[in-house]
N, C-alpha and C positions, 0 to 999 in steps of 0.2 A: 359680157359684152365689153369690148374695148372702148377707149376714149374716141369720141367723135365730135366734130365741130358742127353745131347746128345753128349757131348764131343766136337769134332771138325768135320768139314765137311770131306767127303771123299777126299783124296788127288789125284790130277791129276797135277803133276809138269809141269809148263810151262817154255818154253825156254826163254832165254834172260832176266831173272830176277836175282836179287842178292840172295845169299843163306840165308841171314838174314837181317832183317830190324830193325832199332832202332826206337821205338815209343817214341816220345817226348810228354808225357801226360800233357795236359794243363787244365784239368778239374777244378782243385782246384783254378786256377787263372783266365784264360780266360773264363772258363765255368761258374764260380760263380759270376764274377764281375758285370754282368748285372742283377743279381737277385735283385728285389726291396726290398723284406723282408730280413733283415740281418740274415744270417745263423750263429748260435752259433759256437764259436770257437771249442767247443768240437765235434761238428758234422764234422767240417772241418778236425780236427785232426784224427778222426776215418776214414774219407774218405781217407785221405792220407795213413793211415796205411793199410787199406784194399787194396788200389791200389798197394802198395808195396808187400803185401802178395799175390796178384794176379800175381806177376812177373814183373811188370813194374819197370824199373830201372832208369827212368828219369822223375821226378815229379816236374813240375813247381809249386811251393808251394804258392806263393803270390806275391804281388807287393808293392814296397815302393813309390808309388805315394802319393801325398798329400791326407790325409783322406777326405778332402772336395770334391775332384774330384771323388773318388771312395769309398764311405762310406763302401761298403761291405768288403773292404780290409784294413780298418782302424786298424784291430787287428794284423797286420803283425808281430810286435815284440812278442806279446803274443803267436801267433801261432808257430813261430820259437822256442821260449823258451820251448814250450810244445811238440815239435815234437820228436817222437821216431825214431831217425835216424837209418837206417839199413846199414850194410856194403854192399858196391857195389851199393848203390842207391844214385843218385844225386838229390839235391833239389834246382834247380836254382830259382832265383827271378827276377822280372822285376824291373829295376832301371831307372827312367826317367831323373835324373839330379844328380849334385854333392851332394845335400842334401840327396837324396835317397841313393846314394853310402855311405855316412857317416853312415846312419842308417843300411845299409846292412853289412858294415864292423863291426859295433858295435855288430851286431847280429851273427857274425861269419860265414857269408855266403861265400861259395867257388865258386859259379857259378852265374853269373848275365847275364841279357839280356837287351839291349837297343831297343827302338821301334821307327824306323824311318818311313819316308813316301816317296813314289815315286812321289807324286803329290804336287803341290803348295797348292791347296785348302785344302787337308787333313792335311798338315803340319801346316797350319795356324789355322785350327779348333781344331786339336788334340794336337799340341805342342805349339801353339801361337808363331810360328816361320815361317819364309819363308823356302822354300826348301833349299836354301843355308845356312841360319842361323842355321838350325838344326845341321849341322856339328860342329859348334862352341860350341853348347851345349853338344854334345856327346864326343868330343875329349878329354876334361879333365877327363871325367868319364872313358873312355876306357883306357887312359894313366895311370891314378892312379890305376885303378883296375888291370891292367896287372902288374904294379910295385908291387902291393900287392900279386901277385901270383894267382889272380882270372882268371878264364876262362870267356870270354865275347862272347856272341852270339848277333847277330844283326837281328832283325825283319825288314822287309820292307813291309809296308802295301800298299794297292791299286796297286798291281803289274799288274793287268789285266784290271781293270776298276774302275772308280771313279764316284760317284753319281753326282758330280758337273762338272767334266771335261770330262766325257765319257771315251772312250777307252784310254788306257795308252800306249804310244810307248814303245816297248821292249827295244830300245836303251837307253831310259831315265832310265828305271828300272835297266838295266845293269850298267849304269854309277853310279847310286846311290849305288848299291850293291858293286861295285868294290871300291868305295871310303871308304865305311864302313870297308871292309876287309883290305884295305891299312892302315886304322887307327889303326888296331890291333885286330879286331874281328876275332874269329876263325871259326865261322860258320854263314851262311846267310840263314835265313828262308824267303822264298818267299810267301807272303800272298795274297790270293785271298779274300780280306776283305768282298766284297759284293757277292761273289759266282757266278761271271759271266763267269769265264774262261771255255774254252773247251780244249780238249787235243792238238789240233793244236797250240793253243796259248802257252801252256806249252812248247811244243817242240821249238817254235820260240824263247821264252825267254831264254831257256837253251842254244840254239845256239848263241844268242846275248851275253850272259854272257861269253861263250867260246871265243868270239871275244875280250872281255875285259880281257882275261887271267884268268877267274874264272873257276876252275875245278869243276866237279860234286861232288867230294869228300867233298867239304866244303859247299854244298848246302843242305837245307832241304825244305820241302814244307808244306804249311799250307792252306788247302782248307776249304771253307765253302760250304754247300750243298744246297744253296738257290734254285738252278735250277736242283738239282739232279745230278750234275756232279762231285762231290768230289771223288768218287771211280774211275771213268774213268780218271780223271786228275791225280790221284795218280798212277794209273797203267802206264800212259804215262811217268810220272817222273821216276818210277822204271826202265822202259825199257831204259831210258836215263842214268842210272847209279847212280841215287840218292838213298841213303839208309837210310835217316832219314825222318820220316813223323810225323808231328804234328797231334794229335787227342785228343778228349775230351771224357772221359768216359760217356756213355749214350747219347752222342750228346749234352751235355750241352753247353749253350752259344748261342748267337744270334747276328745278326748284326743290330744295331740301324739305319743304313742308307739305308736299303732296306726292303720294305714291304714283308711279308711272308717269310723272311729269316729263315731258319731252323737251323741255328747255325753251329757249327764246325762239321767236320767229326767225326762220332761216333767211338770210339776206338774199340768197339765190331764188328762193321761192317767191319772195316779195318782188324781186326784179322781174322775174318771169311774168307775174301777174300784171305789174305796172306797165311793162313794155308792151304786153299783149293788148292793153287797153289804151295805148297811145300816150301814156304818161312818161315823160322823160326822167331818167335817173342819172345819166352820165356814167353809168357803170358798164364795163365790158364783161358780159356774163361768162364768156369762155375763160377769161383770165381769172375771174372770181371763182368759178368752179374748179379750175386747176389749183388755185390757192387752198381751197377747202379740202380737196382731195389730198393735196400734199400734207396739210396739217393733220388730217385724219390718219395718214400713214405714220406721222411722228407720234401721234397719241395711241396708235395701235388698235384702232377700231374704225368701223365704217362711219361716214358722215351721216347724221340724222336727216339732213336735207334731202327731200324727195327729188329736187331738181339736180342736185349733185349726183345722186345715185342714178338718175335717168341719163345724165350726160356723160358720166365718167364710169359707170358700171360698178 
């Protein structure tokens, strides 16, 4: 089936949902970082420009991790230098430590994110730190960044399940999240890193965070679709008052810790659901689907997004 323009789904506004949702687009960073073949910086720049043109206003552009850890993002400085920034669009970057912050500041970055863990096992494998030691690594990054006027987001990974530890207690996740917010982070993104969460777990975690004094207004959600639950989990979060959702154009990205992981929630799938329920996103779905189909062609494989496949064949 060839390309066709269908616009947006028929609207049937649903009760109990926010009027508008902010989509935190992670395709250029989280989506591409697991690609084995290095994507040329020119393609990444065009990808980001197309995403902005589609109406997405928060584009996580890259990461200042050590190039040896994530070779795909070794071109962070080159990418940011070549970026055609648009008014009203944020371009946050991931910063793992103080050296990464130095690089981000030199590149003129205004928004950063740190990446923490809710479990001991993942903290040691991903950060080479214990669960408690991760705070000592993040604290000077957050303090310095805030002193420089930067906004700081905190990701917490393994919020619902860990491949080495199994189910993760909501109380532990809430304690980790509250500590990162107390450190000076302005937003907390709750990550279902291996895609095992179900809506009841989402509700339980948000309730536990409320016990720690964390309001829904500072929360975001980051779901993987390993078991097909990402949209259901997102809807549960929206009904709880969360209005920022992480997603990846075309469903780019995957989880290296779970077999058959299908990667991040696809931005197109999210937009289709939200627009159908009367929730504004500011995104032009046709332009976004075109962008993901274009990138899938550059990567040499079909897009995982069901909406992209439906609209673009």
